[in-house]
N, C-alpha and C positions, 0 to 999 in steps of 0.2 A: 579451613575455614575457608566462609563463604566470602563472596564477592562481594566488595561493599557498591549498597547500590548508589547510582544517578540523578540530580532531581536539578530540573532548571528551573531555571526564576528569572519572570518575562517580561520585567514592571521597571517604570521610566521614572519614578520620581523614591530613589535614591532613600530617603529616610524611610519609606514603604519597603524598599524592598526590605533594607539593611531587620528588619520588624519579624517580615517574613524566615528568613535568615536567622531569626533568635530562635525561631518555634522554633523553628528545623533543626536547629543544632542540635540535638540529642537522636536521632531518628541511626547515628552514626553513618551519616552517606554526603559525596563530594557533595557540596551544593554549588552550582557555577549559575553565572548573573550574566543578563543582557537588558540593553535597557532602551532596544527597541525590535518592531519586528525582522528588521534586515539585518541586524546583528543573530535573532536568534537563529536566525536561519542557517546565519555561517555555522554557529555553535553545533547546530543538528546536521549539516554537511560532512563536521569533524568527529562528531562522537553520537552514539549514542548517549539514548535518556531511561530511565525505569519511572520518571513521570515529571509531567512539564506541567506546571504553575504559572498561568498564563492573562495575561491583565488584559482588557478589551481597546483600550482608549490609548492607542501607543503613538507615538509619533511617523512618519511617513504611511507605510502600511499597518492594520490595523487588528486587531488579536485573529479576528476569526479569519481575513485571507491571509494569516502567519500561518494558520491551520493549518485551510487548504496544501496552501504552498507544502508546509512542513511535512505532509503526507502523500507530497508528491517525492519531493527529496527521498526523505527515509522508508519506506509501510513499515517495521514495527517500531516504530512511535512507541511511544507509550506510553498512558493513560494523559490525558487533560483534563487540567481541575483550570476552573474559568476560576479568576478572583477581580473583582471591578467592584463599583458603584454605580453601574446602570443597574437600577433598580425595575426597569418596564417590565413587565414580564414580555413582551413579544419578543427582547435581549433571551430571555433567556427560552423564549421556544425555538429560536433558533439555537441558538446551545445545543436544546438538543436534537435539533435535526442536525446538528452536524455529528451528531454520537464523542457530543463530553461527554467525560466519568462525572461529571461535579459540575452543578454551579453556583459559586457563593459570593456572597459581597464583601464589601468593606466597611459598610456602613450600617452597622459597627463592625472591630473584625475581631472573628470569632478565634481566639487563639486556640483551644482543646476541637471546633468543630475541622478546621482546618487542619491540622496534623491527626487528629484521626483516620480522616475525610483519602490524606496522603499515604499515612499504614496502609489504610484497604488497599490501594492505587498501590502498593510495592506490594500487595500481595498477587502472585500470580491466577492464584485459582477465585478469587475476588472478580480481579479483571475479568478472566476470560469468564464466568459465567455475566459479570453486565454488557460485555460484549458479546454474548451470545455464542460463545465458542462448544460445539459438541462436542461431545465426546466423537473420537474419530471413530469408523466404523469396520477399519481393521481388528486393530487394539483395543476399540473402548478404554480409551485413555482419552483425558479431559487435555483440548491443549499441549497434544502433540509434539509440534512441531515449536519450542520453544525461538525468541529473538530471532524469526529470520530476516538473514542477512536480505537486503532490497539491492540486484545483480541491473546497477540501471543499463548496462550494456549487456544484457543479455535477454535473446529475441526466444521463445521458445514456439517453435515449427509440430504444429498437426498435419501430417495428411496421410494418406497410404502408401504402403510401398510401390504400389503398380503409379507411382505423378514420382517418382527417384528425376528423370530428365526435366520436370521442372524443376523439382529442388533446386540439384545442379549448376543449373543452367541459367536457375534467372530468380527462386527465390534469394539464395544465399550468398551468388555475389552481387544483387542488390544490396540487403542487410549488413553485408562485409565494407558494401561503399563508407554506407555510413559512421562506420565504426565499431560496428553491434558483432555481435558473436550470436551467430543462431545455435539451439539448441531442439536435440531429440531422441525421442523414446529409446528407438533403436543405438544411438552412438553412444548413448551409457553406459560403456562397461564396469560403471561399481555393481558390489554386489546391493544385495536386500530387498525388499517388498517394492515391484513397477511402482502398485498405488501411490508407496508412499515418496518410492521419487517422482511418479507426475503432482502431486501435491506440492510437495516442496520447492520442485522449481518453479510449477504457475506460480504459487505463492508470490518467489523472491523478485517475477522476472517483470522487463519495464513494457512487454509487450508480446504479444500471441497473434502465430502469423497463422490461418486457417483456413489448407482446403478442405472445400467443401462438392467437388466437380461428382465424385465417387459418392456412393451413402457408403456410410468405413461406421459402423459401431466403438469403434478406436476412440476414432476421433470425432463424436459427436457429445462422447465421456469426456472429450478434454474441453472441446468447447463450452459445456454443462460448468466445470472445475470453474474454468478463464471468466464464464461470466457472473461465476458463484461469488469466486472472489477477488468479483471488482477488477478485474484485467482489464486492460483496454484490451482489443481484438479486430484484426482484419482478414478479411474473411474474402478469400477464394474461390474462382467459382467459372470455368470453365465455358464461353456458350455454345448452346446445340448442349450441355452435359444434362441425365436422367434429372425430374420434377424434382426440387428440397423437400421433402419432408412438411405435408400440412401442417403440422406444427408449428412451424420454420416459415411459412406464406408471408409474404411482404416485408422480409429481415437482409436489409445493405447488402451488400456485398463488391466487392472488383471484379469485371467478366474481362473476362481476356480469350480473344482470340485461336493468340500465335505465342511460342518464346517471345519473343520485343512486347506485344504489343501489352504482358503483362507486367516485363520489369519496367519501359515505361511507367506503365500505369502505378504502380507498387512504389519508385520512386519518387511519381509526384507525388501520393499521396504521402509519405513519408514526410517530403518535404515541408508539407501542409498542416505537419503535424506533427514531427518532434522538436 
């Protein structure tokens, strides 16, 4: 038996919210309501959703800000359908830039189009294609990882094995001071393809810490994945280390001289950015 899909309706007008529920009632989905951006974020913290129907004009924070915060809370947030009375072309341009699945207007509200759009959004293949998901380079499968959980306490650590002292005496203790957990590829004893484990973990982690003092192909591969998945990256480089590759010239990093200076700089950065 297939699992019911779950749809979040974010709309402050009770009559409009009820109309949306009536339109979507035959989709055999669980429909959850929120009448403000703040309530929507609480709902999203509590549960994942397969699709979100979002108004832009809301009490408190608006729809776009709700969307941005929601994606920080839950990286596996389902496709978002904007349903608004705003017909300004500039607003629809912003919606496209924010990567929404579809932009629909309420005036007039077209029930058939809303329903068909939600049906398309609930189709994993349709949404993956819309989001630009390419077939896995290892297994040639579209959307290899479905519903990757957001691990808000997980920090991906990429570094050469030769830098174990830096990890044990600086990176790990600082990360743990912030109630976060380090993940390193060599410490993950699960069976399975290492490329799959790397991709899944980087997509789900809160941030990534990369030690680039030594040129290491594995670290640069992991760094590329992190940037590609839009994960916040903290780069670390010891003073006096060999020059970084020319194609990374100008990249920002935390430079340290010893274990203590690394701990101080990493701690200060996390305090300012978490």
